[in-house]
N, C-alpha and C positions, 0 to 999 in steps of 0.2 A: 867593489865595483861590480855592477851587473851589466853583462853583455848579452845580446841577442845575436846569434850567429845562424847562418843558413849556408849548407853545402848543397852541391847539386851532383847527382850521379849521372853517368852517361847512359845508363840502362836502368830499368826497373829492378830493385832488389827483390829477392826471394826471401821467404820467411826465415830460413835458416841463416841467411846472410844478415838479416836485420837482427836477429837474436845475437849473432856473433859480434856485430858492430856495437850493440847496446852494451854487451859485457866488456868489450874492449874499451869503448869510451869511459865507462865507469872506472875501470881499472887505470886509465890514464888520469882521470881527475884525482883519483887517490895518490898516485905517484907524483903528480905535479901540483898537488894541494890546492885544488879548486873544487867548487862544488857544483854539480849539474842540478839545476833547479827543475828543469823541464827538458823532455826530449821527445820529439815528435818525427815520425817517419811519414813522408807523403809519397806521392807517386813516383817522383824522381829527386826527392830532396830530403834532407835531414835538418831539423830546426832544434837548436839548442839554446837554453837560457842558463847562463853560468854565473856563479859569483866567484870572484877571485880578488886577490889583492892588487893594488895599483903597480905593484913592482913585477907582476907577471909580464912576460914579453909575449904579447898575444900571437904574433906570427910564429914563435916556437911552439905555442899550444896547438895552433892550427895544424902545423906540420906534424906534431905527434899524433893528433887525432886522424887527420886524413891519411898521411904517408903511412903510419904504422898500421892503421886498420886494413888499408889495402894489401900491404906486404903480408901481415899475418892471416888474413882472410884467404889470400891465394895460397898460402902454405897449408892452411887447414882444408881448403876446399879447392883443389888444382882445377877443377872443371869451371869454377867461377871466372878464372883468368880467361878461359877460352870464350865464354859467353860475354865478358865485359870487354874484352880486348886488352890492350896494353895499360889502360888505365881506368880504375873504378870510378874515380871522382873528376868531374869538371875542374879545371884549373881555377876558376874563380870560386869566391865565397864573399858573402856580404856579412858585415858585422855592424852592429850599431848599440848604443847605450839606450835607445829608445825603441820599443817594440813596433810602435805605429810607423816610425821611419823605415824600419826593416821591412815591414809589410809593403810600404810604397815602393821601395828599391826591388823587391822580389816581384811585385805585379808588374814593374817596368821591364824586367828581365823575360817574364813569361809572355808577355804581349808582344815583345819585338820579334 
């Protein structure tokens, strides 16, 4: 099954943070046995296209990606926690099996 996912950050990510998160996401995909087909970083968002089995629990994958990346990023780069505050990621995320639908959901969030 292919999913298109978007996460939003509370602040702009720096290059070293982006590189760390890319590596972390790739490690999570190996550990949880799903494949990241595409990963894009925007001004304040990350978009992933993943392939996984229908038996995967998507909320658990999201928790592993978002929660773990913030926890280990702050451990590796303590100053990032000061800059981002208590939370790296916005609590919301968008997920769709259709990339066009995801684009529509994201544009609705950005324009509001």
